[in-house]
C-alpha positions in Angstrom: -4.3 62.5 -9.8 -1.6 61.9 -12.6 -0.3 65.5 -12.3 -0.7 66.6 -8.8 1.6 63.2 -8.2 3.9 64.5 -10.5 4.2 68.0 -9.3 4.3 66.0 -5.4 7.5 64.3 -6.8 8.8 67.2 -7.7 8.4 69.1 -4.7 9.9 66.0 -2.5 12.4 65.9 -5.1 13.5 69.5 -4.6 12.8 69.5 -0.6 15.6 66.8 -0.7 17.8 68.7 -3.4 17.4 72.4 -1.1 17.7 70.6 2.9 21.6 70.9 2.1 21.2 74.2 0.7 18.7 75.3 3.9 20.9 73.9 6.2 23.9 75.7 5.2 21.6 79.2 5.0 20.9 78.4 8.4 24.4 78.1 9.8 25.5 81.0 7.9 22.9 82.5 9.8 23.2 81.5 13.1 27.8 82.2 12.8 26.9 85.6 11.4 27.5 88.3 13.6 24.7 90.1 15.6 23.4 92.9 13.6 20.1 95.3 14.2 17.5 93.0 14.1 15.4 94.7 11.4 18.7 93.8 9.3 19.0 90.1 10.7 15.3 89.7 9.9 16.1 91.0 6.3 18.7 88.7 6.3 16.1 85.5 7.2 13.5 86.8 4.7 16.2 86.5 2.2 17.6 83.4 2.8 14.4 81.9 2.2 13.3 83.7 -0.7 16.7 82.6 -2.2 15.4 78.7 -1.7 12.0 79.6 -3.1 13.4 81.4 -6.3 14.2 77.5 -7.4 10.5 76.3 -6.4 8.8 73.6 -8.8 6.1 75.6 -9.0 6.2 78.4 -11.5 3.5 80.5 -9.3 5.7 80.4 -7.0 8.8 81.9 -8.7 7.0 84.5 -10.2 5.8 86.0 -6.8 9.0 85.4 -5.3 10.6 87.4 -8.4 8.4 90.0 -7.6 8.9 90.4 -3.5 12.7 90.5 -4.7 12.1 93.4 -7.0 10.3 95.2 -4.2 12.6 94.9 -1.7 15.2 96.2 -4.2 12.9 99.1 -4.3 12.6 99.3 -0.6 15.9 99.4 0.5 17.6 100.8 -2.3 19.8 98.2 -2.9 20.6 95.8 -5.8 19.1 92.4 -6.3 22.7 91.2 -6.6 23.7 93.1 -3.1 20.7 91.8 -1.3 21.4 88.7 -1.9 25.0 88.3 -1.6 24.4 86.3 2.3 22.8 83.8 -0.1 25.3 83.5 -2.1 27.1 79.9 -1.1 23.3 78.5 -0.3 21.8 79.3 -3.8 25.1 77.5 -5.3 24.6 74.6 -3.2 21.0 74.0 -4.3 21.7 74.7 -7.9 24.9 73.2 -8.4 25.9 70.4 -6.3 24.0 67.6 -8.4 23.5 67.3 -12.1 20.4 68.7 -12.9 19.4 65.9 -14.9 18.7 63.4 -12.0 15.7 65.6 -11.5 11.8 65.3 -12.8 11.2 67.9 -15.5 9.5 70.7 -13.0 12.8 71.0 -11.0 14.6 70.9 -14.1 12.7 73.8 -15.4 13.1 75.4 -11.3 16.7 75.0 -11.5 16.9 76.7 -15.4 15.0 79.5 -14.4 16.6 80.4 -10.7 20.0 80.1 -12.8 19.0 82.1 -15.2 18.1 84.6 -13.1 21.0 85.5 -10.7 23.2 85.7 -14.1 21.1 88.1 -14.9 21.4 90.2 -11.5 23.7 93.5 -12.3 26.7 93.8 -10.7 27.1 90.4 -10.5 26.3 87.9 -8.3 27.7 84.6 -9.5 31.9 84.6 -9.0 33.4 84.1 -12.7 34.4 80.5 -12.0 31.6 79.2 -10.5 32.0 75.6 -9.4 28.9 73.7 -11.4 27.7 76.7 -13.5 29.4 75.7 -16.2 28.4 71.9 -16.0 24.6 73.1 -15.8 24.7 74.9 -18.9 25.9 72.1 -20.8 22.9 70.4 -19.3 20.5 72.6 -20.2 22.5 72.4 -23.9 21.8 68.5 -24.0 17.7 68.9 -22.8 17.6 71.4 -25.5 19.2 68.9 -28.9 17.9 65.5 -27.1 15.9 63.6 -29.6 11.9 63.8 -28.8 12.2 60.0 -29.0 14.9 60.1 -26.2 13.4 62.2 -23.8 9.6 61.6 -24.3 8.8 57.5 -22.8 5.1 58.0 -25.1 5.9 60.0 -27.8 1.6 60.2 -27.5 1.7 61.7 -24.6 0.5 65.1 -24.9 1.0 66.5 -21.2 4.6 65.5 -21.8 5.4 66.8 -24.9 4.3 70.1 -23.4 5.8 70.0 -20.6 9.2 69.0 -22.8 8.7 72.3 -24.6 8.5 74.7 -21.6 11.4 72.6 -20.7 13.6 73.4 -23.8 12.5 77.2 -23.4 13.7 77.5 -19.9 16.8 76.0 -21.1 17.1 77.9 -24.0 16.9 81.4 -22.1 18.8 80.1 -19.5 22.1 79.5 -22.2 21.0 82.9 -23.9 21.3 84.8 -20.1 24.5 82.7 -19.9 25.5 83.8 -23.4 25.5 88.1 -22.5 27.2 87.4 -19.2 30.6 88.8 -19.2 31.2 86.9 -15.7 30.4 84.2 -17.1 32.6 84.8 -20.4 31.9 82.0 -22.5 34.2 83.6 -25.4 37.2 83.3 -23.6 37.2 80.4 -20.9 34.4 78.0 -23.2 34.6 78.9 -26.5 33.6 75.4 -27.8 30.6 75.2 -25.8 29.8 78.9 -26.8 30.1 77.7 -30.4 27.6 75.4 -29.9 25.2 76.9 -28.1 24.9 79.5 -31.5 24.0 76.6 -33.4 21.8 75.6 -30.9 20.2 78.6 -31.5 20.2 78.3 -35.3 18.4 74.6 -35.0 15.7 75.7 -32.4 15.2 78.9 -34.7 14.6 77.0 -37.5 12.6 74.2 -36.3 10.5 76.4 -34.4 10.1 75.4 -31.2 7.2 77.2 -29.3 8.6 80.5 -27.1 11.7 79.2 -27.1 12.3 80.4 -30.8 12.1 83.9 -29.0 14.7 83.6 -26.3 16.9 82.0 -29.4 16.3 84.4 -31.4 17.4 87.1 -29.3 19.6 85.2 -28.5 21.6 84.9 -32.1 20.8 88.5 -32.3 23.3 90.1 -29.4 25.8 87.6 -31.0 25.7 88.8 -34.2 25.7 92.4 -32.9 29.2 91.7 -30.3 30.9 89.9 -33.6 29.8 91.9 -36.2 32.6 92.0 -38.6 34.6 89.7 -36.6 36.4 86.9 -39.3 36.2 83.5 -37.1 32.7 84.0 -36.3 32.1 84.2 -40.0 33.1 80.5 -40.5 31.3 79.5 -37.5 28.4 81.7 -39.3 28.8 79.3 -42.4 29.1 76.0 -40.5 26.1 76.7 -38.6 23.6 77.9 -42.2 25.2 75.1 -43.8 22.5 72.3 -42.6 19.5 75.0 -43.8 21.3 75.9 -46.6 21.0 72.2 -47.7 17.8 71.6 -47.6 17.3 74.2 -50.2 19.1 72.4 -52.9 15.9 70.7 -54.1 13.1 72.9 -53.8 11.1 69.7 -53.2 12.5 69.6 -49.5 10.6 73.4 -48.6 7.7 73.3 -46.9 5.9 75.9 -44.2 8.1 75.4 -41.2 11.0 76.0 -42.9 10.5 78.2 -45.0 9.1 79.9 -41.8 12.4 79.3 -40.1 14.4 80.7 -42.5 12.1 83.8 -42.7 13.5 84.4 -38.8 16.8 83.9 -40.1 17.1 86.5 -43.0 15.5 88.9 -40.7 18.8 88.5 -38.7 20.7 87.8 -41.3 19.8 89.9 -44.0 23.7 91.8 -43.9 25.2 88.0 -44.5 24.1 86.6 -47.1 24.9 87.9 -50.7 22.8 88.2 -54.1 23.6 85.1 -55.2 20.8 83.8 -52.4 18.3 86.2 -52.8 18.3 85.1 -56.2 18.0 81.4 -55.5 15.3 81.6 -53.1 13.1 83.5 -55.2 13.6 80.4 -57.8 13.0 78.4 -55.6 10.4 79.5 -54.2 8.3 80.3 -57.3 9.1 76.4 -58.4 7.2 75.1 -55.0 4.3 77.6 -55.6 3.8 76.4 -58.7 1.0 73.6 -59.6 2.8 72.0 -62.4 7.1 71.7 -60.7 9.6 71.1 -63.1 12.0 68.0 -62.9 13.9 69.7 -61.1 16.2 72.3 -60.1 20.3 73.3 -60.9 23.0 71.5 -58.8 24.7 74.0 -56.3 23.5 74.9 -52.6 23.1 79.0 -51.6 26.0 80.3 -49.7 26.9 82.9 -47.3 30.1 85.0 -48.7 
């Protein structure tokens, strides 16, 4: 009953948030010049589907994306082109209110919908879409928020699972935004871009379930685009420093940390020097020994 009530509340919140967008969509449709019946019907269907792409129900969102894909195949038109008459209503729905004011189910819906529209080619949103940067900042804050802040009851397993899913949706949105030339975080929002890259490192090393995959793919794309660039090398060093500090004392090593480090090494093998590999092997051998020595030589391994 509690879960059903939560879903009902999320649906009510989403309905209230979508109302202005739906009204705008209806007004746009009414003001549009007369077209042939098929085109008019298609426009109405797309306006409806564009709102349901941000449904609180993951099943509804998934099915709507499939329907939109089928319409693309039937018409032979790109999804961004099909959806272009809906841009104003979509922007109103996703960006008019800060996502932090919604319950988690609606927050996930907005992240999912924004990621979908950002992934379209040609671009769906304008390069300076009002509200988009705020949504990305909110997504970053949700990923980095401590469990003690995000959870009213740390022993609530259902809430913890929902928080993990929300973080995953946030990471997926941020990864999509990083890859978008239209958003252009490298040029317009460099500080936000650097914060997102640092977040990728944190997620990979902490091992947040499911979110790790999106963070790893996001970091891999960044590494590919920034390879050999000196400014990125400085950012990489500062991002790795918190991870490497934990290696200074082998007694701090644990399985989750080692798994996270393994994921990073797969991506960053060409960025590390030989000394780091030797240090790691030394620490691992000490960690694995039943009778550990009193300590290890001081110093933190680094990157060249």
